[in-house]
C-alpha positions in Angstrom: -6.7 7.7 -6.0 -10.4 8.1 -6.7 -12.3 11.2 -5.7 -16.0 11.4 -4.5 -17.8 14.6 -3.7 -19.5 14.5 -0.3 -23.0 15.9 0.3 -21.4 19.0 1.8 -19.3 19.7 -1.3 -15.9 18.4 0.1 -14.0 15.7 -1.5 -13.3 12.2 -0.2 -10.5 10.1 -1.7 -10.4 6.3 -2.0 -7.2 4.3 -2.2 -6.7 0.5 -2.4 -3.7 -1.8 -2.3 -2.1 -4.8 -0.7 -0.1 -5.1 2.5 0.7 -7.8 5.1 -0.5 -10.5 2.8 -4.0 -9.0 2.5 -5.7 -6.0 1.0 -6.4 -2.5 2.3 -9.1 0.1 1.6 -8.8 3.6 2.8 -11.2 6.5 2.4 -10.3 10.0 3.7 -11.5 13.6 3.4 -8.8 16.2 2.6 -9.4 19.8 1.6 -5.9 20.0 0.0 -6.5 17.2 -2.5 -3.4 15.3 -1.4 -2.6 11.8 -2.5 -1.5 9.9 0.7 -1.1 6.5 -0.9 2.7 6.7 -1.4 3.2 7.8 2.2 0.9 5.1 3.5 2.5 2.4 1.5 5.9 3.4 2.7 4.6 3.3 6.3 3.1 -0.2 5.8 6.2 -1.5 4.2 8.2 -0.4 7.2 5.7 -2.1 9.4 6.0 -5.3 7.4 9.8 -5.2 7.8 9.2 -5.4 11.5 6.1 -7.7 11.9 5.5 -9.8 8.8 6.0 -13.5 9.2 5.9 -13.8 5.4 9.1 -11.8 5.1 12.1 -13.9 6.0 14.2 -10.7 6.7 11.7 -9.1 9.1 12.4 -8.6 12.7 9.8 -11.1 13.9 11.1 -13.7 11.4 14.6 -13.3 12.6 13.5 -13.5 16.2 11.8 -16.8 15.4 15.1 -18.1 14.0 16.9 -16.9 17.2 19.0 -14.4 15.2 20.7 -11.6 17.2 18.4 -8.8 16.2 17.3 -5.6 17.9 13.6 -4.9 18.3 12.1 -1.7 17.0 9.2 0.6 18.0 6.6 -1.4 16.0 7.6 -4.8 17.4 7.8 -3.5 21.0 4.4 -1.9 20.8 2.7 -5.0 19.4 4.6 -7.3 21.8 3.8 -5.3 24.9 0.1 -4.8 24.0 -0.1 -8.6 23.2 1.4 -9.4 26.6 -1.1 -7.0 28.4 -4.1 -8.6 26.6 -2.8 -12.1 27.2 -3.0 -11.3 31.0 -6.4 -9.7 30.7 -7.8 -12.8 28.8 -6.2 -15.5 31.0 -3.8 -16.5 28.2 -6.5 -17.1 25.6 -4.8 -14.5 23.4 -1.3 -15.6 22.9 1.1 -14.7 20.0 3.4 -17.5 21.0 0.8 -20.2 20.0 2.1 -20.4 16.5 3.5 -23.9 16.9 -0.1 -25.2 17.6 -1.4 -23.6 14.4 1.4 -25.3 12.4 0.7 -28.6 14.1 -3.0 -28.5 13.2 -2.2 -27.5 9.6 -3.2 -23.8 9.6 0.3 -22.3 9.1 1.5 -25.2 7.0 0.3 -26.9 3.8 -0.2 -30.3 5.5 -3.6 -30.7 7.2 -3.4 -33.2 10.0 -4.6 -33.9 13.6 -1.7 -34.1 16.0 -1.9 -36.7 18.8 -2.1 -35.7 22.5 1.6 -36.3 23.1 2.5 -33.9 20.3 0.1 -31.2 21.6 1.3 -31.5 25.2 5.0 -31.2 24.0 4.2 -28.1 22.0 2.4 -26.4 25.0 5.7 -26.5 26.8 6.9 -23.8 24.4 3.8 -21.6 24.5 3.0 -18.8 26.9 3.7 -15.0 27.0 5.3 -15.4 30.4 8.1 -17.4 28.7 9.3 -14.5 26.6 10.3 -10.9 27.3 12.2 -7.9 25.9 15.4 -6.6 27.6 17.7 -4.0 26.1 16.0 -4.2 22.7 16.5 -8.0 22.6 13.9 -10.7 22.9 14.7 -13.2 25.6 13.1 -16.6 25.3 13.0 -19.3 28.0 13.2 -21.8 25.2 14.7 -21.4 21.7 11.7 -23.3 20.2 9.3 -20.4 21.0 7.9 -19.0 17.8 5.8 -15.8 17.4 3.0 -14.9 15.0 1.3 -11.6 15.6 -1.2 -11.7 12.8 -4.1 -11.7 15.2 -3.1 -8.2 16.5 -0.8 -6.7 13.8 -3.4 -5.9 11.2 -5.3 -4.0 13.8 -2.2 -2.0 14.8 -1.4 -1.3 11.2 -4.8 0.3 10.8 -4.0 2.4 13.9 -0.7 3.6 12.5 -2.3 4.6 9.2 -5.0 6.5 11.2 -2.2 8.3 13.1 -0.7 9.2 9.8 -3.9 10.7 8.6 -4.4 12.5 11.9 -1.0 14.1 11.6 -2.0 15.4 8.1 -5.1 17.0 9.4 -7.7 14.6 8.1 -10.9 14.9 10.1 -12.9 12.1 8.4 -11.6 8.7 7.4 -12.1 5.0 7.2 -9.0 2.7 7.3 -9.6 -1.0 6.6 -6.7 -3.5 6.5 -7.5 -7.1 6.2 -10.9 -6.5 7.7 -9.6 -4.6 10.8 -10.9 -1.0 10.8 -10.2 2.4 12.3 -12.8 5.2 11.9 -13.0 8.9 12.4 -15.6 11.6 11.7 -18.2 11.2 9.0 -18.8 9.5 5.7 -19.7 11.2 2.5 -23.3 11.5 3.6 -22.4 13.4 6.7 -23.2 10.4 9.0 -21.3 8.0 11.1 -19.6 5.3 9.1 -21.5 2.1 8.3 -19.7 -1.3 8.8 -21.2 -4.5 7.5 -20.8 -7.7 9.6 -20.9 -10.8 7.4 -23.4 -13.7 7.9 -21.1 -16.4 9.4 -22.0 -19.2 6.9 -19.6 -21.6 5.2 -21.2 -20.7 1.9 -20.4 -17.0 2.4 -16.7 -16.9 1.3 -16.6 -13.3 0.0 -16.6 -10.5 2.7 -19.4 -8.1 2.3 -21.4 -10.4 0.0 -24.1 -11.4 2.5 -24.4 -9.3 5.7 -26.0 -10.3 9.0 -26.1 -6.8 10.5 -24.7 -3.3 9.9 -23.0 -1.1 12.6 -23.1 2.7 12.3 -20.3 4.1 14.4 -17.3 6.4 14.3 -14.2 7.4 16.2 -13.5 3.8 17.1 -11.5 0.7 16.1 -13.5 -2.3 14.9 -12.4 -5.9 14.3 -14.2 -9.1 13.5 -12.9 -12.7 14.0 -14.7 -15.8 12.8 -14.0 -19.5 12.5 -16.4 -20.3 9.7 -14.1 -19.7 6.7 -10.9 -21.3 7.8 -11.4 -25.0 8.6 -11.0 -28.4 7.2 -12.7 -31.8 7.6 -10.7 -34.8 8.5 -12.2 -38.2 9.4 -15.6 -36.6 9.5 -14.4 -34.1 12.1 -14.5 -30.3 11.5 -11.2 -28.6 12.5 -11.5 -24.8 12.9 -8.5 -22.4 12.9 -9.6 -21.0 16.3 -7.3 -22.8 18.7 -7.2 -22.4 22.5 -3.6 -22.0 23.6 -4.5 -23.3 27.1 -5.8 -26.7 25.8 -3.9 -26.9 22.5 -7.0 -27.9 20.7 -9.5 -26.1 18.3 -12.6 -24.8 20.0 -15.9 -26.6 19.5 -18.5 -24.1 20.9 -21.3 -22.4 18.9 -19.8 -18.9 18.7 -19.1 -18.3 15.0 -18.2 -14.6 14.8 -17.1 -11.9 17.2 -17.0 -8.2 16.5 -15.3 -5.9 19.0 -15.5 -2.1 19.1 -12.8 -0.4 21.1 -10.8 2.8 21.4 -8.3 1.5 18.8 -8.0 -1.3 16.3 -5.1 -3.1 18.0 -7.3 -3.7 21.0 -10.3 -4.7 19.0 -8.3 -7.1 16.9 -6.8 -9.0 19.8 -10.0 -9.2 21.9 -12.0 -10.4 18.9 -9.7 -13.3 18.8 -9.7 -14.0 22.5 -13.5 -13.8 22.7 -13.8 -16.3 19.8 -11.6 -18.7 21.7 -13.6 -18.6 25.0 -17.1 -18.6 23.7 -20.2 -16.4 24.2 -20.7 -16.8 28.0 -17.1 -16.0 29.0 -16.8 -13.2 26.4 -19.9 -11.5 27.7 -18.5 -11.7 31.2 -15.1 -10.3 30.2 -16.4 -7.4 28.0 -18.2 -6.0 31.0 -14.9 -5.4 32.7 -14.0 -2.8 29.9 -16.3 0.2 29.9 -14.8 1.6 26.7 -15.4 -1.7 24.8 -18.5 -3.1 23.1 -19.0 -6.4 21.2 -21.4 -8.2 18.9 -21.5 -12.0 18.8 -23.2 -14.3 16.3 -23.9 -17.9 17.4 -25.2 -21.0 15.7 -28.3 -22.1 17.7 -29.7 -25.2 16.2 -28.9 -24.1 12.7 -30.1 -20.5 13.1 -27.9 -17.5 13.6 -28.5 -15.6 16.9 -27.1 -12.2 17.4 -26.0 -11.0 20.9 -24.5 -7.6 21.7 -23.6 -5.3 24.5 -26.0 -2.5 25.4 -23.6 0.2 24.3 -24.1 -0.5 20.6 -27.8 -1.2 20.5 -28.6 2.2 19.0 -25.8 1.7 16.4 -27.3 -1.5 14.9 -29.0 -1.4 11.5 -30.7 -4.5 10.0 -28.9 -5.8 6.9 
Protein backbone atom coordinates (compact mmCIF):
# COMPACT_ATOMS: atom_id res chain seq x y z
CA UNK A 1 0.00 0.00 0.00
CA UNK A 2 1.53 3.28 -1.15
CA UNK A 3 0.40 6.63 0.25
CA UNK A 4 0.21 9.96 -1.60
CA UNK A 5 -0.75 13.26 0.00
CA UNK A 6 -3.48 15.10 -1.88
CA UNK A 7 -3.47 18.85 -2.46
CA UNK A 8 -5.91 19.28 0.44
CA UNK A 9 -3.63 17.44 2.88
CA UNK A 10 -5.54 14.13 2.99
CA UNK A 11 -3.95 10.84 2.05
CA UNK A 12 -4.78 8.63 -0.91
CA UNK A 13 -3.64 5.01 -0.95
CA UNK A 14 -2.69 2.94 -3.98
CA UNK A 15 -2.84 -0.85 -4.17
CA UNK A 16 -2.14 -3.23 -7.05
CA UNK A 17 -2.52 -6.93 -7.60
CA UNK A 18 -3.91 -9.67 -9.84
CA UNK A 19 -7.40 -11.11 -10.12
CA UNK A 20 -9.54 -12.81 -12.79
CA UNK A 21 -6.50 -13.49 -14.93
CA UNK A 22 -5.70 -9.78 -15.13
CA UNK A 23 -4.35 -6.94 -13.00
CA UNK A 24 -6.09 -4.43 -10.77
CA UNK A 25 -5.18 -0.91 -9.67
CA UNK A 26 -7.11 0.84 -6.91
CA UNK A 27 -6.67 4.33 -5.47
CA UNK A 28 -8.76 5.41 -2.49
CA UNK A 29 -8.82 8.22 0.03
CA UNK A 30 -9.22 7.19 3.67
CA UNK A 31 -8.85 9.39 6.73
CA UNK A 32 -8.24 6.38 8.99
CA UNK A 33 -5.18 5.12 7.08
CA UNK A 34 -6.69 1.66 6.58
CA UNK A 35 -5.18 -1.00 4.33
CA UNK A 36 -8.10 -2.45 2.40
CA UNK A 37 -6.05 -4.76 0.19
CA UNK A 38 -6.58 -7.95 2.25
CA UNK A 39 -10.34 -7.38 2.34
CA UNK A 40 -10.51 -6.55 -1.37
CA UNK A 41 -8.44 -9.58 -2.36
CA UNK A 42 -10.67 -11.82 -0.25
CA UNK A 43 -13.71 -10.30 -1.97
CA UNK A 44 -12.23 -10.84 -5.45
CA UNK A 45 -11.21 -14.41 -4.59
CA UNK A 46 -14.81 -15.14 -3.65
CA UNK A 47 -15.97 -13.63 -6.92
CA UNK A 48 -13.53 -15.81 -8.87
CA UNK A 49 -14.85 -18.93 -7.13
CA UNK A 50 -18.18 -18.02 -8.68
CA UNK A 51 -17.39 -16.55 -12.11
CA UNK A 52 -13.87 -17.51 -13.23
CA UNK A 53 -13.70 -19.79 -16.28
CA UNK A 54 -10.00 -20.24 -15.45
CA UNK A 55 -10.90 -22.02 -12.18
CA UNK A 56 -12.13 -25.57 -12.83
CA UNK A 57 -13.88 -25.58 -9.46
CA UNK A 58 -15.80 -22.32 -9.92
CA UNK A 59 -19.56 -22.28 -10.19
CA UNK A 60 -19.54 -21.21 -13.85
CA UNK A 61 -17.00 -23.91 -14.76
CA UNK A 62 -19.10 -26.57 -13.05
CA UNK A 63 -22.22 -25.31 -14.81
CA UNK A 64 -20.36 -25.58 -18.12
CA UNK A 65 -19.62 -29.24 -17.27
CA UNK A 66 -23.30 -29.76 -16.38
CA UNK A 67 -22.50 -30.57 -12.75
CA UNK A 68 -25.31 -30.32 -10.21
CA UNK A 69 -24.31 -27.04 -8.54
CA UNK A 70 -26.21 -24.21 -6.86
CA UNK A 71 -25.82 -20.68 -8.16
CA UNK A 72 -24.79 -17.90 -5.78
CA UNK A 73 -25.47 -14.18 -5.54
CA UNK A 74 -22.56 -13.22 -7.83
CA UNK A 75 -23.50 -15.67 -10.56
CA UNK A 76 -27.18 -14.74 -10.44
CA UNK A 77 -26.42 -11.00 -10.56
CA UNK A 78 -24.12 -11.33 -13.58
CA UNK A 79 -26.40 -13.81 -15.36
CA UNK A 80 -29.56 -11.76 -14.89
CA UNK A 81 -27.89 -8.52 -15.98
CA UNK A 82 -26.37 -10.28 -18.99
CA UNK A 83 -29.81 -11.54 -19.95
CA UNK A 84 -31.30 -8.04 -19.67
CA UNK A 85 -28.58 -6.49 -21.79
CA UNK A 86 -28.84 -9.29 -24.34
CA UNK A 87 -32.49 -8.33 -24.86
CA UNK A 88 -31.64 -4.62 -25.03
CA UNK A 89 -28.95 -5.25 -27.66
CA UNK A 90 -30.90 -7.69 -29.84
CA UNK A 91 -28.70 -10.60 -28.81
CA UNK A 92 -25.40 -9.01 -29.80
CA UNK A 93 -24.25 -9.29 -26.18
CA UNK A 94 -24.43 -12.97 -25.30
CA UNK A 95 -22.43 -14.82 -22.64
CA UNK A 96 -23.45 -18.14 -24.22
CA UNK A 97 -21.40 -17.39 -27.37
CA UNK A 98 -18.28 -19.04 -25.93
CA UNK A 99 -18.36 -22.00 -28.40
CA UNK A 100 -17.92 -19.54 -31.26
CA UNK A 101 -14.83 -18.01 -29.65
CA UNK A 102 -13.37 -21.48 -29.19
CA UNK A 103 -14.15 -22.42 -32.78
CA UNK A 104 -12.43 -19.30 -34.11
CA UNK A 105 -9.39 -19.92 -31.90
CA UNK A 106 -9.79 -17.18 -29.29
CA UNK A 107 -10.50 -19.41 -26.28
CA UNK A 108 -8.22 -22.19 -27.49
CA UNK A 109 -4.61 -22.46 -28.60
CA UNK A 110 -5.40 -23.50 -32.16
CA UNK A 111 -6.11 -20.64 -34.55
CA UNK A 112 -8.40 -21.69 -37.35
CA UNK A 113 -11.31 -20.62 -39.51
CA UNK A 114 -14.33 -22.89 -39.08
CA UNK A 115 -16.46 -23.74 -42.10
CA UNK A 116 -20.06 -22.55 -42.43
CA UNK A 117 -21.45 -25.94 -41.42
CA UNK A 118 -19.50 -25.81 -38.15
CA UNK A 119 -20.63 -22.23 -37.41
CA UNK A 120 -24.28 -23.03 -38.09
CA UNK A 121 -24.10 -26.11 -35.85
CA UNK A 122 -22.63 -24.09 -32.99
CA UNK A 123 -25.29 -21.38 -33.31
CA UNK A 124 -27.89 -23.98 -32.34
CA UNK A 125 -26.39 -23.95 -28.82
CA UNK A 126 -26.17 -20.16 -28.47
CA UNK A 127 -28.75 -17.71 -27.16
CA UNK A 128 -29.71 -16.40 -23.72
CA UNK A 129 -33.30 -17.54 -24.29
CA UNK A 130 -32.01 -21.13 -24.16
CA UNK A 131 -30.85 -20.94 -20.55
CA UNK A 132 -32.44 -19.83 -17.27
CA UNK A 133 -32.13 -20.09 -13.48
CA UNK A 134 -34.76 -21.97 -11.46
CA UNK A 135 -34.46 -22.71 -7.74
CA UNK A 136 -30.74 -21.81 -7.77
CA UNK A 137 -30.04 -24.22 -10.62
CA UNK A 138 -29.14 -23.35 -14.21
CA UNK A 139 -31.50 -25.00 -16.68
CA UNK A 140 -30.16 -25.44 -20.22
CA UNK A 141 -32.22 -26.33 -23.28
CA UNK A 142 -29.13 -28.17 -24.54
CA UNK A 143 -26.24 -29.62 -22.50
CA UNK A 144 -23.73 -28.25 -25.03
CA UNK A 145 -24.43 -24.66 -23.92
CA UNK A 146 -21.26 -23.11 -22.47
CA UNK A 147 -20.99 -19.76 -20.69
CA UNK A 148 -18.18 -17.23 -20.47
CA UNK A 149 -18.96 -13.97 -18.67
CA UNK A 150 -15.58 -12.27 -19.10
CA UNK A 151 -17.19 -9.47 -21.13
CA UNK A 152 -19.26 -8.40 -18.13
CA UNK A 153 -17.65 -9.97 -15.05
CA UNK A 154 -14.64 -7.64 -14.77
CA UNK A 155 -16.99 -4.68 -14.82
CA UNK A 156 -19.08 -6.20 -12.06
CA UNK A 157 -15.99 -6.97 -9.98
CA UNK A 158 -15.08 -3.27 -10.14
CA UNK A 159 -18.58 -2.52 -8.87
CA UNK A 160 -18.35 -4.89 -5.93
CA UNK A 161 -15.00 -3.38 -4.90
CA UNK A 162 -16.58 0.07 -5.17
CA UNK A 163 -19.43 -1.12 -2.94
CA UNK A 164 -16.84 -2.38 -0.44
CA UNK A 165 -15.15 1.03 -0.35
CA UNK A 166 -18.52 2.78 -0.04
CA UNK A 167 -19.38 0.65 2.99
CA UNK A 168 -16.09 1.65 4.57
CA UNK A 169 -16.82 5.34 4.11
CA UNK A 170 -14.48 6.15 1.23
CA UNK A 171 -15.65 9.29 -0.54
CA UNK A 172 -13.01 9.31 -3.28
CA UNK A 173 -11.71 6.33 -5.23
CA UNK A 174 -10.75 4.83 -8.58
CA UNK A 175 -11.16 1.08 -9.06
CA UNK A 176 -9.68 -0.43 -12.23
CA UNK A 177 -9.81 -4.17 -12.92
CA UNK A 178 -8.60 -5.36 -16.29
CA UNK A 179 -9.34 -1.97 -17.83
CA UNK A 180 -12.89 -1.70 -16.47
CA UNK A 181 -13.30 1.23 -14.09
CA UNK A 182 -15.53 2.56 -11.34
CA UNK A 183 -15.04 6.14 -10.11
CA UNK A 184 -16.19 8.26 -7.20
CA UNK A 185 -15.36 11.72 -5.93
CA UNK A 186 -12.09 13.48 -6.69
CA UNK A 187 -8.47 12.65 -7.46
CA UNK A 188 -5.50 13.90 -5.46
CA UNK A 189 -5.66 17.27 -7.25
CA UNK A 190 -9.25 17.80 -6.15
CA UNK A 191 -10.60 17.27 -9.68
CA UNK A 192 -12.70 14.67 -11.44
CA UNK A 193 -10.69 11.57 -12.32
CA UNK A 194 -8.83 11.45 -15.64
CA UNK A 195 -9.11 8.30 -17.76
CA UNK A 196 -6.95 7.77 -20.84
CA UNK A 197 -8.38 6.09 -23.93
CA UNK A 198 -5.74 4.26 -25.96
CA UNK A 199 -5.06 4.96 -29.61
CA UNK A 200 -6.49 1.82 -31.31
CA UNK A 201 -3.40 0.86 -33.28
CA UNK A 202 -1.94 -2.62 -33.71
CA UNK A 203 1.48 -1.22 -32.76
CA UNK A 204 0.12 0.07 -29.42
CA UNK A 205 0.12 -3.11 -27.31
CA UNK A 206 0.67 -1.54 -23.90
CA UNK A 207 -2.38 0.16 -22.30
CA UNK A 208 -1.71 3.80 -21.47
CA UNK A 209 1.38 4.02 -23.68
CA UNK A 210 -0.19 6.03 -26.51
CA UNK A 211 -3.48 7.84 -25.81
CA UNK A 212 -6.08 9.03 -28.31
CA UNK A 213 -8.09 11.13 -25.85
CA UNK A 214 -8.59 11.69 -22.10
CA UNK A 215 -11.91 11.68 -20.27
CA UNK A 216 -12.33 13.67 -17.07
CA UNK A 217 -15.32 12.23 -15.21
CA UNK A 218 -16.43 10.89 -11.85
CA UNK A 219 -19.20 8.96 -10.09
CA UNK A 220 -19.54 6.60 -13.07
CA UNK A 221 -18.54 3.24 -14.47
CA UNK A 222 -16.28 3.23 -17.54
CA UNK A 223 -15.35 0.37 -19.87
CA UNK A 224 -13.51 0.17 -23.17
CA UNK A 225 -13.67 -2.64 -25.70
CA UNK A 226 -11.44 -2.87 -28.76
CA UNK A 227 -10.65 -5.38 -31.49
CA UNK A 228 -7.21 -4.09 -32.47
CA UNK A 229 -5.08 -6.10 -30.01
CA UNK A 230 -6.62 -9.57 -30.19
CA UNK A 231 -6.56 -10.89 -33.74
CA UNK A 232 -4.66 -13.20 -36.03
CA UNK A 233 -3.96 -13.40 -39.76
CA UNK A 234 -4.79 -16.56 -41.68
CA UNK A 235 -4.63 -16.95 -45.45
CA UNK A 236 -4.23 -13.19 -45.70
CA UNK A 237 -7.44 -12.59 -43.75
CA UNK A 238 -7.54 -10.63 -40.48
CA UNK A 239 -9.64 -12.44 -37.87
CA UNK A 240 -10.63 -10.25 -34.90
CA UNK A 241 -11.88 -11.52 -31.55
CA UNK A 242 -15.10 -9.48 -31.80
CA UNK A 243 -17.64 -12.07 -32.96
CA UNK A 244 -21.30 -11.40 -33.69
CA UNK A 245 -23.35 -14.15 -31.97
CA UNK A 246 -26.15 -13.63 -34.49
CA UNK A 247 -24.00 -14.44 -37.52
CA UNK A 248 -21.32 -16.56 -35.87
CA UNK A 249 -18.58 -14.60 -37.64
CA UNK A 250 -16.03 -11.94 -36.61
CA UNK A 251 -17.09 -8.38 -37.40
CA UNK A 252 -15.52 -6.54 -40.34
CA UNK A 253 -16.62 -2.92 -39.85
CA UNK A 254 -14.34 0.06 -39.16
CA UNK A 255 -15.17 0.60 -35.47
CA UNK A 256 -11.97 -0.17 -33.58
CA UNK A 257 -12.67 0.98 -30.02
CA UNK A 258 -15.74 1.69 -27.92
CA UNK A 259 -15.79 3.37 -24.52
CA UNK A 260 -19.04 3.42 -22.54
CA UNK A 261 -19.79 5.60 -19.50
CA UNK A 262 -22.71 4.35 -17.42
CA UNK A 263 -24.06 4.36 -13.87
CA UNK A 264 -22.00 1.28 -13.04
CA UNK A 265 -19.17 -0.73 -14.57
CA UNK A 266 -21.19 -3.89 -15.19
CA UNK A 267 -23.43 -1.95 -17.57
CA UNK A 268 -20.53 -0.12 -19.24
CA UNK A 269 -18.59 -3.37 -19.72
CA UNK A 270 -21.40 -5.26 -21.45
CA UNK A 271 -22.55 -2.39 -23.66
CA UNK A 272 -18.98 -1.64 -24.78
CA UNK A 273 -18.83 -5.17 -26.13
CA UNK A 274 -22.27 -4.98 -27.77
CA UNK A 275 -21.52 -1.65 -29.42
CA UNK A 276 -18.25 -2.99 -30.82
CA UNK A 277 -20.18 -5.88 -32.36
CA UNK A 278 -22.81 -3.80 -34.16
CA UNK A 279 -20.63 -0.92 -35.38
CA UNK A 280 -20.83 2.85 -35.15
CA UNK A 281 -24.21 3.54 -36.78
CA UNK A 282 -26.23 1.05 -34.73
CA UNK A 283 -24.31 1.88 -31.55
CA UNK A 284 -25.10 5.60 -31.88
CA UNK A 285 -28.75 4.70 -32.44
CA UNK A 286 -28.89 2.44 -29.40
CA UNK A 287 -27.06 4.70 -26.96
CA UNK A 288 -29.71 7.38 -27.46
CA UNK A 289 -32.23 5.03 -25.84
CA UNK A 290 -30.37 5.23 -22.52
CA UNK A 291 -30.29 8.78 -21.08
CA UNK A 292 -27.88 7.78 -18.29
CA UNK A 293 -25.31 6.41 -20.75
CA UNK A 294 -22.65 8.07 -22.90
CA UNK A 295 -20.15 6.63 -25.32
CA UNK A 296 -17.04 7.41 -27.31
CA UNK A 297 -16.16 5.60 -30.54
CA UNK A 298 -12.90 5.50 -32.49
CA UNK A 299 -13.15 4.45 -36.13
CA UNK A 300 -10.63 3.77 -38.86
CA UNK A 301 -11.52 6.04 -41.77
CA UNK A 302 -9.12 5.46 -44.64
CA UNK A 303 -6.19 4.95 -42.29
CA UNK A 304 -7.00 7.86 -39.97
CA UNK A 305 -8.59 7.60 -36.53
CA UNK A 306 -11.87 9.47 -36.24
CA UNK A 307 -13.44 10.05 -32.82
CA UNK A 308 -17.22 10.19 -32.34
CA UNK A 309 -18.95 10.76 -29.01
CA UNK A 310 -22.33 11.46 -27.51
CA UNK A 311 -23.10 15.11 -26.57
CA UNK A 312 -23.19 14.31 -22.83
CA UNK A 313 -19.41 13.92 -22.57
CA UNK A 314 -18.22 16.70 -24.86
CA UNK A 315 -17.20 18.90 -21.92
CA UNK A 316 -15.36 15.97 -20.35
CA UNK A 317 -12.95 15.44 -23.25
CA UNK A 318 -9.31 16.51 -23.00
CA UNK A 319 -6.88 16.18 -25.94
CA UNK A 320 -4.23 13.54 -25.28
